[in-house]
LUMZAMI-263968 format. One record per residue (C-alpha): x, y, z; residue number from 1; residue in one letter. Coordinates in steps of 0.05 Angstrom, whole numbers. Each point is the difference from the previous one (the first is absolute). Layout:
BEGIN
east = X; north = Y; up = Z; resi = NUM; resn = A $
...
***
This chain:
BEGIN
east = 0; north = 0; up = 0; resi = 1; resn = M $
east = 30; north = 66; up = -22; resi = 2; resn = E $
east = -15; north = 55; up = 50; resi = 3; resn = L $
east = -11; north = 70; up = -24; resi = 4; resn = Q $
east = -35; north = 61; up = 31; resi = 5; resn = H $
east = 29; north = -15; up = 69; resi = 6; resn = I $
east = -24; north = 42; up = 58; resi = 7; resn = N $
east = 38; north = 7; up = 66; resi = 8; resn = V $
east = -29; north = 34; up = 61; resi = 9; resn = K $
east = 33; north = 17; up = 65; resi = 10; resn = L $
east = -44; north = 23; up = 57; resi = 11; resn = Y $
east = 9; north = 61; up = 44; resi = 12; resn = L $
east = 14; north = -16; up = 73; resi = 13; resn = E $
east = -45; north = 54; up = 27; resi = 14; resn = N $
east = -46; north = 28; up = -53; resi = 15; resn = S $
east = -32; north = 49; up = 49; resi = 16; resn = R $
east = 65; north = 41; up = -1; resi = 17; resn = N $
east = -3; north = 9; up = -75; resi = 18; resn = V $
east = -43; north = 49; up = -38; resi = 19; resn = D $
east = -3; north = -25; up = -72; resi = 20; resn = P $
east = -10; north = 72; up = -23; resi = 21; resn = E $
east = 72; north = 15; up = 21; resi = 22; resn = A $
east = 23; north = -51; up = -52; resi = 23; resn = L $
east = -27; north = 41; up = -59; resi = 24; resn = I $
east = 57; north = 51; up = -2; resi = 25; resn = P $
east = 50; north = -55; up = 14; resi = 26; resn = V $
east = -24; north = -40; up = -60; resi = 27; resn = F $
east = 0; north = 63; up = -43; resi = 28; resn = H $
east = 73; north = 11; up = 18; resi = 29; resn = S $
east = 15; north = -71; up = -22; resi = 30; resn = W $
east = -28; north = 18; up = -69; resi = 31; resn = I $
east = 38; north = 66; up = -3; resi = 32; resn = Q $
east = 65; north = -32; up = 19; resi = 33; resn = D $
east = -14; north = -66; up = -37; resi = 34; resn = Q $
east = 31; north = -39; up = 57; resi = 35; resn = I $
east = -30; north = -67; up = -18; resi = 36; resn = C $
east = 22; north = -48; up = -55; resi = 37; resn = E $
east = -69; north = 5; up = -31; resi = 38; resn = E $
east = -27; north = 60; up = -38; resi = 39; resn = L $
east = -45; north = 37; up = 49; resi = 40; resn = L $
east = -58; north = 40; up = -28; resi = 41; resn = I $
east = -52; north = 25; up = 50; resi = 42; resn = D $
east = -30; north = -5; up = 70; resi = 43; resn = V $
east = -73; north = -18; up = 11; resi = 44; resn = A $
east = -38; north = 9; up = 65; resi = 45; resn = D $
east = -50; north = -56; up = 14; resi = 46; resn = Y $
east = -2; north = 8; up = 75; resi = 47; resn = R $
east = -76; north = 10; up = -4; resi = 48; resn = H $
east = -8; north = -73; up = -23; resi = 49; resn = V $
east = -12; north = -46; up = 60; resi = 50; resn = H $
east = 53; north = -55; up = 3; resi = 51; resn = A $
east = 26; north = 27; up = -66; resi = 52; resn = G $
east = 64; north = 18; up = -35; resi = 53; resn = P $
east = 14; north = 62; up = 43; resi = 54; resn = G $
east = 54; north = 45; up = -30; resi = 55; resn = V $
east = 27; north = -28; up = -65; resi = 56; resn = V $
east = 65; north = 19; up = -34; resi = 57; resn = L $
east = -14; north = -19; up = -72; resi = 58; resn = I $
east = 57; north = -24; up = -43; resi = 59; resn = G $
east = 7; north = -28; up = -70; resi = 60; resn = H $
east = 28; north = -68; up = 22; resi = 61; resn = E $
east = -26; north = -2; up = 71; resi = 62; resn = A $
east = -42; north = 37; up = 52; resi = 63; resn = N $
east = 18; north = 13; up = 72; resi = 64; resn = Y $
east = -57; north = 12; up = 48; resi = 65; resn = S $
east = -12; north = 9; up = 74; resi = 66; resn = V $
east = -64; north = -39; up = 1; resi = 67; resn = D $
east = -50; north = -32; up = 47; resi = 68; resn = K $
east = -27; north = -52; up = -49; resi = 69; resn = T $
east = 1; north = -56; up = 51; resi = 70; resn = D $
east = -20; north = 46; up = 58; resi = 71; resn = S $
east = 73; north = 8; up = 20; resi = 72; resn = R $
east = 40; north = 62; up = -20; resi = 73; resn = L $
east = 65; north = -15; up = -36; resi = 74; resn = G $
east = 42; north = 14; up = -61; resi = 75; resn = I $
east = -15; north = -41; up = -62; resi = 76; resn = R $
east = 44; north = -8; up = -60; resi = 77; resn = Y $
east = -43; north = -21; up = -60; resi = 78; resn = N $
east = 41; north = -22; up = -61; resi = 79; resn = R $
east = -42; north = 13; up = -63; resi = 80; resn = K $
east = 50; north = -10; up = -57; resi = 81; resn = A $
east = 23; north = -69; up = -20; resi = 82; resn = V $
east = 70; north = -15; up = 25; resi = 83; resn = L $
east = 50; north = -50; up = -29; resi = 84; resn = G $
east = 39; north = -52; up = 38; resi = 85; resn = G $
east = -21; north = -56; up = 46; resi = 86; resn = S $
east = -53; north = 2; up = 54; resi = 87; resn = N $
east = 58; north = 7; up = 50; resi = 88; resn = H $
east = 24; north = 62; up = -38; resi = 89; resn = D $
east = -69; north = 31; up = -2; resi = 90; resn = R $
east = -13; north = -14; up = 74; resi = 91; resn = L $
east = 68; north = 30; up = 16; resi = 92; resn = K $
east = -15; north = 63; up = -40; resi = 93; resn = Q $
east = -68; north = 12; up = 31; resi = 94; resn = A $
east = 23; north = -12; up = 71; resi = 95; resn = L $
east = 61; north = 45; up = -10; resi = 96; resn = R $
east = -43; north = 57; up = -28; resi = 97; resn = A $
east = -48; north = -6; up = 59; resi = 98; resn = A $
east = 56; north = 0; up = 51; resi = 99; resn = L $
east = 34; north = 60; up = -31; resi = 100; resn = I $
east = -66; north = 38; up = 3; resi = 101; resn = A $
east = -7; north = -20; up = 74; resi = 102; resn = C $
east = 70; north = 25; up = 14; resi = 103; resn = Q $
east = -13; north = 66; up = -35; resi = 104; resn = R $
east = -65; north = 12; up = 37; resi = 105; resn = L $
east = 30; north = -18; up = 68; resi = 106; resn = E $
east = 58; north = 48; up = -10; resi = 107; resn = S $
east = -39; north = 58; up = -31; resi = 108; resn = D $
east = 5; north = 60; up = 48; resi = 109; resn = P $
east = -68; north = 27; up = -24; resi = 110; resn = R $
east = -33; north = -60; up = 32; resi = 111; resn = L $
east = 33; north = 15; up = 67; resi = 112; resn = E $
east = 23; north = -72; up = 10; resi = 113; resn = R $
east = -72; north = -22; up = 12; resi = 114; resn = K $
east = 3; north = -52; up = -56; resi = 115; resn = V $
east = 28; north = -67; up = 22; resi = 116; resn = R $
east = -15; north = -65; up = -36; resi = 117; resn = F $
east = -11; north = -69; up = 32; resi = 118; resn = D $
east = 63; north = -41; up = -9; resi = 119; resn = R $
east = -33; north = -67; up = 9; resi = 120; resn = Q $
east = -55; north = -4; up = -53; resi = 121; resn = E $
east = -2; north = 9; up = -75; resi = 122; resn = I $
east = -61; north = -10; up = -43; resi = 123; resn = Q $
east = 13; north = -28; up = -69; resi = 124; resn = L $
east = -56; north = 3; up = -53; resi = 125; resn = S $
east = -4; north = -16; up = -73; resi = 126; resn = I $
east = -44; north = 50; up = -37; resi = 127; resn = N $
east = -18; north = -48; up = -56; resi = 128; resn = D $
east = -60; north = -45; up = 13; resi = 129; resn = R $
east = 11; north = -38; up = -66; resi = 130; resn = L $
east = 71; north = -20; up = 16; resi = 131; resn = V $
east = -9; north = -7; up = 75; resi = 132; resn = A $
east = -72; north = -12; up = 19; resi = 133; resn = P $
east = -11; north = 1; up = 75; resi = 134; resn = N $
east = -6; north = -75; up = 7; resi = 135; resn = L $
east = 32; north = -53; up = 43; resi = 136; resn = E $
east = 31; north = -30; up = -63; resi = 137; resn = D $
east = 36; north = 66; up = -13; resi = 138; resn = T $
east = 27; north = 2; up = 70; resi = 139; resn = Y $
east = 22; north = -73; up = -3; resi = 140; resn = T $
east = 37; north = 14; up = -66; resi = 141; resn = A $
east = 34; north = 63; up = 26; resi = 142; resn = L $
east = 14; north = -17; up = 72; resi = 143; resn = K $
east = 66; north = -37; up = -11; resi = 144; resn = P $
east = 28; north = 57; up = -42; resi = 145; resn = E $
east = -23; north = 53; up = 50; resi = 146; resn = L $
east = 29; north = -40; up = 58; resi = 147; resn = E $
east = 68; north = -5; up = -34; resi = 148; resn = V $
east = 0; north = 74; up = -18; resi = 149; resn = F $
east = -18; north = 25; up = 69; resi = 150; resn = F $
east = 43; north = -50; up = 38; resi = 151; resn = Q $
east = 60; north = 25; up = -38; resi = 152; resn = E $
east = -17; north = 71; up = 20; resi = 153; resn = L $
east = -20; north = -12; up = 72; resi = 154; resn = F $
east = 59; north = -47; up = 16; resi = 155; resn = E $
east = -24; north = -37; up = 62; resi = 156; resn = G $
east = -47; north = 53; up = 26; resi = 157; resn = N $
east = -57; north = -49; up = -3; resi = 158; resn = G $
east = -51; north = 3; up = -56; resi = 159; resn = L $
east = -74; north = -12; up = -8; resi = 160; resn = S $
east = -44; north = 8; up = -61; resi = 161; resn = L $
east = -75; north = 9; up = 5; resi = 162; resn = R $
east = -44; north = -1; up = -62; resi = 163; resn = H $
east = -59; north = 48; up = -1; resi = 164; resn = D $
east = -54; north = -48; up = -25; resi = 165; resn = R $
east = -55; north = 53; up = -9; resi = 166; resn = D $
east = -22; north = -9; up = -73; resi = 167; resn = P $
east = -18; north = 74; up = -5; resi = 168; resn = R $
east = 74; north = 18; up = 10; resi = 169; resn = H $
east = 60; north = -4; up = -45; resi = 170; resn = L $
east = 46; north = -60; up = 11; resi = 171; resn = F $
east = 36; north = 23; up = 62; resi = 172; resn = S $
east = 48; north = -29; up = 51; resi = 173; resn = V $
east = 20; north = 30; up = 67; resi = 174; resn = A $
east = 73; north = -13; up = 13; resi = 175; resn = V $
east = 19; north = 4; up = 73; resi = 176; resn = K $
east = 68; north = -2; up = 34; resi = 177; resn = S $
east = 7; north = -23; up = 73; resi = 178; resn = A $
east = 50; north = 57; up = 12; resi = 179; resn = K $
east = 2; north = 72; up = -25; resi = 180; resn = P $
east = 37; north = 6; up = -66; resi = 181; resn = L $
east = 56; north = 50; up = -14; resi = 182; resn = D $
east = -22; north = 41; up = -61; resi = 183; resn = L $
east = 72; north = 19; up = -16; resi = 184; resn = E $
east = 23; north = -72; up = 0; resi = 185; resn = A $
east = -60; north = -21; up = -42; resi = 186; resn = L $
east = 14; north = 55; up = -51; resi = 187; resn = L $
east = 73; north = -21; up = -3; resi = 188; resn = E $
east = -20; north = -72; up = -16; resi = 189; resn = K $
east = -51; north = 23; up = -51; resi = 190; resn = L $
east = 51; north = 45; up = -34; resi = 191; resn = S $
east = 51; north = -55; up = -11; resi = 192; resn = S $
***
């Protein structure tokens, strides 16, 4: 199964501390400075949508959003353009992009250090119901590959995968580590 349109979401530790409106000028500066590998185009404000996409940084190849689509506030990297390479390469690219965005938001002085991401849980989704329908068969087919990928990254931190079986949702897996992960170390592994 060739995975495309990979989404990675990292949750905020304390969403009450974060006003999503404060992210709008931050995302605009990302466009002005073109600090991401993707071509960034615009910012859309969907905060009025309950459990929706929140504040979206729209790009040509991918979108970044601070969303509440699963009733938990977090940053989502949504790869839209087809990417070459293996599933491992595409997983690596999506996770790396999401972690870099987390790092940028956590260190942005305009957000007054209120943004901090959970270092023990990552949500992985495939935004393609034809390729990856949200079925037990899909999970059974992908689980070995996902376990190998995340075990290499987490290196003995303990790993658990939980498939979201709700048929209304995209194929989605919660990846949990028994110990907090070091973002710097993860990025270093993903960059090699």
